[in-house]
C-alpha positions in Angstrom: 56.7 -46.6 10.5 53.0 -45.9 11.1 51.1 -43.1 9.5 48.9 -40.9 11.6 45.3 -40.0 10.7 43.8 -36.7 11.6 40.1 -36.1 10.9 40.5 -32.4 10.9 43.0 -32.5 7.9 42.1 -33.0 4.3 43.1 -36.3 2.6 46.8 -36.7 2.9 49.2 -37.5 0.1 50.0 -41.1 1.1 53.4 -42.1 2.5 53.6 -45.4 0.8 56.2 -47.7 2.3 58.5 -49.2 -0.4 61.1 -51.1 1.5 62.8 -51.3 4.9 66.2 -52.5 6.1 68.1 -52.7 9.3 71.8 -51.8 9.8 72.1 -52.8 13.5 73.8 -49.5 14.3 73.2 -45.8 14.9 73.1 -44.1 11.5 75.5 -41.3 11.2 75.2 -40.6 7.5 72.5 -41.1 4.8 72.7 -40.2 1.1 71.1 -41.2 -2.2 73.5 -41.5 -5.0 72.9 -38.7 -7.5 71.3 -41.1 -10.0 69.0 -42.5 -7.1 70.1 -46.1 -7.8 71.9 -46.5 -4.4 71.1 -45.5 -0.9 74.3 -45.3 1.3 74.0 -45.5 5.1 77.0 -45.1 7.4 76.8 -46.6 10.9 78.5 -44.8 13.7 80.7 -47.8 14.6 82.2 -47.8 11.1 80.6 -49.9 8.4 78.8 -48.3 5.4 75.9 -50.1 3.7 75.0 -49.6 0.0 71.4 -50.6 -0.7 69.7 -50.9 -4.1 67.4 -47.9 -4.2 64.6 -49.7 -5.9 64.1 -52.8 -3.7 66.5 -52.5 -0.7 68.8 -55.3 -1.7 72.2 -55.0 0.1 74.8 -54.5 -2.7 77.9 -53.9 -0.6 79.0 -53.6 3.0 82.0 -51.4 3.1 84.3 -51.6 6.1 84.3 -47.9 6.5 86.6 -46.7 9.3 88.3 -48.6 12.1 86.8 -46.6 14.9 83.8 -44.5 13.9 82.6 -43.2 10.5 81.8 -39.5 10.7 80.4 -38.5 7.2 79.9 -39.7 3.7 79.5 -37.9 0.3 78.8 -39.0 -3.3 80.7 -37.9 -6.4 78.3 -36.3 -9.0 78.5 -39.4 -11.3 77.4 -41.8 -8.6 80.5 -44.0 -9.2 82.5 -42.9 -6.1 81.6 -42.5 -2.5 83.9 -40.7 0.0 83.9 -41.3 3.7 85.8 -39.9 6.7 86.2 -41.1 10.2 87.9 -41.2 13.6 90.8 -43.1 12.3 92.2 -39.9 10.8 91.5 -41.0 7.3 89.4 -40.0 4.3 88.6 -42.9 1.9 87.2 -43.2 -1.6 85.1 -46.3 -2.6 84.0 -47.7 -5.9 80.3 -48.0 -5.5 80.0 -50.7 -8.2 82.5 -53.1 -6.8 82.6 -52.1 -3.2 86.4 -51.8 -3.2 88.5 -49.0 -1.7 90.1 -46.8 -4.4 92.1 -44.5 -2.1 93.0 -43.8 1.5 94.1 -40.3 2.5 95.5 -38.8 5.6 93.1 -36.1 6.9 95.7 -34.3 9.0 94.2 -35.0 12.5 93.0 -37.9 14.5 89.4 -37.3 13.6 88.2 -36.3 10.1 84.7 -35.0 10.5 83.6 -33.4 7.2 83.9 -34.4 3.5 82.2 -32.9 0.4 82.5 -33.5 -3.3 82.1 -30.5 -5.6 79.0 -30.5 -7.7 81.2 -29.5 -10.7 84.8 -30.6 -11.5 87.0 -33.1 -9.8 87.3 -31.7 -6.3 86.9 -33.2 -2.9 87.4 -31.3 0.4 88.0 -32.8 3.8 88.1 -31.1 7.3 89.8 -32.5 10.3 90.1 -30.2 13.3 91.7 -27.1 11.9 93.1 -28.9 8.9 91.5 -28.3 5.5 92.6 -30.3 2.5 91.7 -30.4 -1.2 91.9 -33.6 -3.2 90.9 -35.0 -6.5 88.6 -38.0 -6.7 91.6 -40.3 -7.2 92.8 -39.4 -3.7 95.7 -37.2 -4.8 96.3 -34.2 -2.6 96.0 -30.9 -4.5 96.7 -28.6 -1.6 96.5 -28.1 2.2 95.2 -24.7 3.3 96.5 -22.7 6.2 95.0 -23.9 9.4 91.6 -22.5 10.3 91.4 -20.3 13.4 89.4 -22.9 15.2 87.9 -26.4 14.7 86.0 -26.5 11.4 82.4 -27.4 12.0 81.0 -27.6 8.5 82.0 -27.6 4.8 79.7 -26.8 1.9 80.1 -26.1 -1.8 78.4 -23.4 -3.8 76.0 -24.7 -6.4 78.4 -24.1 -9.3 81.5 -25.6 -7.6 83.5 -22.4 -8.0 83.7 -21.8 -4.2 83.3 -23.6 -1.0 82.7 -22.3 2.5 83.7 -23.5 6.0 82.3 -22.6 9.4 84.2 -22.3 12.6 84.2 -20.3 15.8 84.9 -16.9 14.2 82.3 -17.2 11.4 82.6 -18.3 7.8 85.5 -18.4 5.4 85.2 -18.7 1.6 87.6 -20.5 -0.7 88.2 -20.8 -4.4 89.5 -24.3 -5.1 91.9 -22.9 -7.7 93.6 -20.5 -5.1 95.9 -21.4 -2.3 94.6 -18.8 0.2 91.2 -18.0 1.6 89.1 -15.9 -0.7 87.0 -14.0 1.8 86.1 -14.0 5.5 82.7 -13.3 7.1 83.7 -12.6 10.7 81.5 -13.0 13.7 82.5 -13.4 17.4 80.6 -16.5 18.1 80.5 -20.3 17.6 79.1 -21.2 14.1 77.9 -24.9 14.0 76.6 -25.5 10.5 76.1 -23.7 7.2 74.1 -23.9 4.0 74.5 -21.9 0.7 71.2 -20.8 -0.8 70.9 -22.5 -4.2 71.4 -19.2 -6.1 74.5 -18.4 -4.1 73.1 -15.1 -2.7 73.0 -16.2 0.9 75.0 -18.3 3.3 72.9 -19.2 6.4 74.5 -20.4 9.6 73.2 -22.1 12.7 74.9 -21.0 15.9 75.7 -22.2 19.4 74.0 -19.1 21.0 70.5 -20.1 19.6 70.7 -17.7 16.6 70.7 -17.9 12.8 72.9 -15.7 10.6 72.2 -14.7 7.0 75.4 -13.6 5.2 74.8 -11.8 1.9 77.7 -13.1 -0.1 78.1 -10.2 -2.5 78.4 -7.5 0.3 79.4 -9.5 3.4 76.4 -8.0 5.3 75.0 -10.2 7.9 71.6 -10.5 9.5 71.0 -12.2 12.8 67.7 -13.9 13.9 67.2 -15.0 17.5 64.6 -16.4 19.8 65.3 -20.1 19.3 64.9 -22.6 22.1 68.2 -24.3 21.5 71.4 -24.1 19.4 70.5 -24.3 15.8 71.9 -27.3 13.9 69.1 -27.7 11.3 69.0 -25.6 8.1 67.4 -26.3 4.7 66.9 -24.1 1.6 64.1 -24.4 -0.9 65.3 -25.0 -4.5 64.3 -21.5 -5.6 66.2 -19.9 -2.7 63.1 -18.2 -1.4 62.6 -20.1 1.9 65.0 -21.2 4.6 63.7 -23.7 7.1 65.4 -23.9 10.5 65.1 -26.0 13.6 66.4 -25.0 17.0 63.3 -26.0 18.8 60.0 -28.0 18.5 58.7 -25.7 15.7 59.8 -25.7 12.1 60.7 -22.0 11.4 60.3 -20.8 7.8 62.0 -17.5 6.7 60.9 -15.8 3.5 64.0 -14.5 1.8 62.4 -13.0 -1.3 62.4 -9.3 -2.1 64.5 -7.4 0.4 65.2 -10.5 2.4 64.1 -11.8 5.9 65.2 -8.7 7.9 62.4 -7.2 10.0 60.0 -10.0 8.9 58.1 -12.6 10.9 58.8 -16.2 10.1 56.1 -18.9 9.7 56.1 -21.2 12.8 55.0 -24.7 11.9 53.5 -26.8 14.8 53.3 -30.5 14.8 56.4 -31.9 16.5 56.3 -32.8 20.2 60.1 -33.2 20.4 63.0 -31.1 19.2 63.5 -30.9 15.4 66.5 -33.1 14.4 66.6 -32.9 10.6 65.1 -30.8 7.8 65.3 -31.4 4.0 63.5 -29.6 1.1 62.9 -31.5 -2.1 65.5 -31.0 -4.8 63.1 -29.3 -7.2 59.8 -29.2 -5.3 58.3 -27.3 -2.4 57.7 -30.2 0.0 59.8 -30.0 3.2 60.5 -33.1 5.3 61.1 -32.7 9.0 62.3 -35.3 11.5 61.9 -35.0 15.3 63.4 -36.4 18.4 60.1 -38.0 19.2 60.3 -40.0 16.0 57.9 -38.1 13.9 58.4 -37.5 10.2 56.4 -34.5 8.8 55.8 -33.6 5.2 55.0 -29.9 4.8 53.8 -27.9 1.7 55.7 -24.6 1.8 54.7 -21.7 -0.5 53.0 -18.3 -0.6 50.0 -19.6 1.3 50.3 -20.7 5.0 52.5 -23.8 5.1 50.5 -26.9 5.8 51.3 -30.3 7.2 50.3 -32.7 4.5 51.4 -36.1 6.0 53.1 -37.5 9.0 54.4 -40.8 10.3 55.8 -42.0 13.6 58.9 -44.1 13.9 60.0 -46.1 16.9 63.1 -44.0 17.6 64.3 -40.4 17.0 64.9 -39.5 13.4 68.6 -39.8 12.6 68.7 -38.6 9.0 66.5 -37.7 6.0 67.2 -37.7 2.2 65.1 -37.1 -0.9 65.7 -39.1 -4.1 66.7 -37.1 -7.2 63.1 -37.2 -8.7 61.7 -36.0 -5.3 59.2 -39.0 -5.3 60.9 -41.0 -2.5 62.1 -40.1 1.0 64.7 -42.1 2.9 64.4 -42.0 6.6 66.9 -43.5 9.1 66.0 -43.6 12.8 68.3 -44.1 15.7 67.3 -47.7 16.1 69.2 -48.5 12.9 66.0 -48.8 10.7 66.1 -47.4 7.2 62.8 -46.8 5.6 62.0 -45.7 2.0 58.6 -44.3 1.3 57.0 -42.8 -1.8 55.4 -39.4 -1.5 52.6 -38.4 -3.8 53.2 -35.2 -5.8 51.0 -32.2 -4.9 
């Protein structure tokens, strides 16, 4: 990682390198444990590395999945890590000992999505059209009726009382206590990814046809935003639910969702990347947004009522593969496609 210097910009909050590690694989998943003590990185060929968040010491190398690992997720207490992969399995690992605690059949040859609830003892997995709910001991609670098409994403609402899936025909909401879908937000198109706003008011989706949808969860009303360069796979909400950052091109696009919402408004267009945006992450409780590009640039932006500003940037030797903020928002984990994991401190502003 090397930090850029621009004479035209005021003094930057420093991106101070803390430690670096190499996993010798393409990173497919990156996640801080909720207590920020461990950084988990999954390589596409299967293994999952658990690093000490403070100094980068390798704590455990989990075997992961026999073919490819697809996704990882932490339980809220940081004691368990879930993973899914192309061996058709979901697995639960003990983060302290590095041992496998449970192996579950995902229902199809590839299990692509996994998510622990932020509240309660729920874990949801998605494999093709198969959607299954487990507890953190790996016991199957229920299997839902098959989705209409391949499930592309799964996300929980902030309070853990509902989760949503995206697929070809839009978004479906579920209550983990109920055996049938709770509600459907239908749209004739291919939905690729989704994000709940932290207050639960909106579900945003990125779509194959280079659009973004906003679903108002109380009413089911949807708004569509278009004009993106490519399909939209990158979505990030600010902690106060006011701003949604989207990719879908070389600009970071910021929608202001305050007041009556983003309909009939112009988004802020943030310039700085030379390649397509690959990843976006807002701080957990702050207004700094991290963006990662195909050209290997990491950008740190200040987003707020004033015009968003690029406060700091750094260039990596390969496209950015994943980004994650620590719980206290002071550290950013960056994995690039060469298999390099870098942890940097970001000054508060």
